[in-house]
C-alpha positions as CSV (number, residue, x, y, z in Angstrom):
1,V,93.2,301.9,168.3
2,L,91.1,304.4,166.4
3,Q,92.9,303.5,163.1
4,S,92.0,299.8,163.7
5,L,88.4,300.6,164.3
6,F,88.2,302.7,161.1
7,L,89.9,300.0,159.1
8,A,87.3,297.5,160.5
9,A,84.4,299.8,159.6
10,I,85.8,300.3,156.1
11,G,86.1,296.5,155.6
12,E,82.7,295.9,157.0
13,A,81.1,298.5,154.7
14,R,82.9,297.0,151.7
15,D,81.9,293.4,152.6
16,R,78.3,294.6,152.8
17,G,78.6,296.0,149.2
18,A,78.6,299.7,150.1
19,R,79.8,301.9,147.3
20,G,81.2,304.5,149.7
21,L,81.6,305.5,153.3
22,E,80.9,309.0,154.6
23,A,81.9,310.8,157.8
24,F,81.7,314.3,159.2
25,S,85.1,316.0,159.4
26,Y,86.5,319.0,161.0
27,R,89.6,321.0,160.0
28,Y,91.3,321.7,163.3
29,P,93.8,324.6,163.7
30,E,97.5,323.8,163.5
31,G,98.9,322.5,166.8
32,E,95.5,321.4,168.3
33,S,95.9,318.8,171.0
34,S,95.1,315.1,170.5
35,Y,92.6,315.4,173.4
36,E,90.7,318.1,171.6
37,R,90.9,316.4,168.2
38,F,89.7,312.9,169.3
39,R,88.1,313.1,172.8
40,V,86.0,316.3,172.8
41,H,84.2,315.8,169.5
42,K,83.6,312.0,169.3
43,T,81.3,312.1,166.3
44,V,83.3,314.5,164.1
45,F,86.7,313.3,162.9
46,P,89.8,315.4,162.0
47,Q,90.0,315.9,158.2
48,D,93.6,315.0,158.1
49,F,92.9,311.7,159.9
50,L,90.2,310.8,157.4
51,A,92.5,311.9,154.5
52,D,95.0,309.3,155.6
53,F,92.4,306.6,154.8
54,G,91.6,308.2,151.4
55,F,88.5,310.2,152.4
56,E,88.0,313.3,150.3
57,V,85.9,316.3,151.4
58,M,82.7,316.5,149.4
59,R,81.1,319.6,150.9
60,S,82.3,322.0,153.6
61,S,81.1,325.0,155.5
62,G,83.8,326.8,157.4
63,R,85.9,324.2,159.2
64,A,83.2,321.4,159.1
65,G,82.9,319.1,156.1
66,L,81.4,315.9,154.8
67,S,84.1,313.5,153.7
68,R,83.6,310.4,151.6
69,L,85.7,307.3,150.8
70,E,84.8,305.6,147.5
71,L,84.9,301.8,147.9
72,G,85.4,300.9,144.2
73,G,86.6,297.4,143.2
74,L,89.8,296.3,141.7
75,V,90.4,297.5,138.1
76,P,92.0,294.9,135.8
77,V,95.2,295.9,134.2
78,V,95.5,295.6,130.5
79,E,98.8,294.4,129.2
80,G,100.7,297.5,128.2
81,K,104.2,299.0,128.1
82,R,105.1,297.8,131.6
83,E,104.4,294.2,130.8
84,R,106.3,294.4,127.5
85,V,109.3,296.0,129.3
86,L,109.2,293.3,132.0
87,S,109.1,290.6,129.3
88,V,112.2,292.1,127.6
89,V,114.0,292.3,131.0
90,R,113.1,288.7,131.9
91,N,114.4,287.5,128.5
92,A,117.6,289.5,128.9
93,F,118.3,288.0,132.3
94,G,117.1,284.5,131.5
95,V,114.2,284.6,134.0
96,P,111.7,281.9,133.0
97,E,108.0,282.8,132.6
98,A,105.8,281.7,135.5
99,V,104.1,278.4,134.8
100,P,100.8,277.7,136.6
101,A,100.7,274.8,139.0
102,P,98.8,271.8,137.9
103,P,95.3,271.4,139.5
104,N,95.1,269.1,142.5
105,P,92.9,266.1,142.0
């Protein structure tokens, strides 16, 4: 449930044009219970939990930290070696190039 809420918050922030999302994090000792990690401190999230979503610790003091997730956009890929190799493989196996569908009137 918590993962779903976090994904929803990330999506909402991105939809609103935010460039990043920040949360306070805490590095719990190895073997700490889930109750302690998620129920006792409801406003501070485990660092490993945030890291699973791509958050990185920006600043820390002791076990506490400020974690940030950058919400950058998609980066266009310039045709390079990979595309040339795929083209050679397609030609070798006789796979036709994709043809765009005609527009619907």
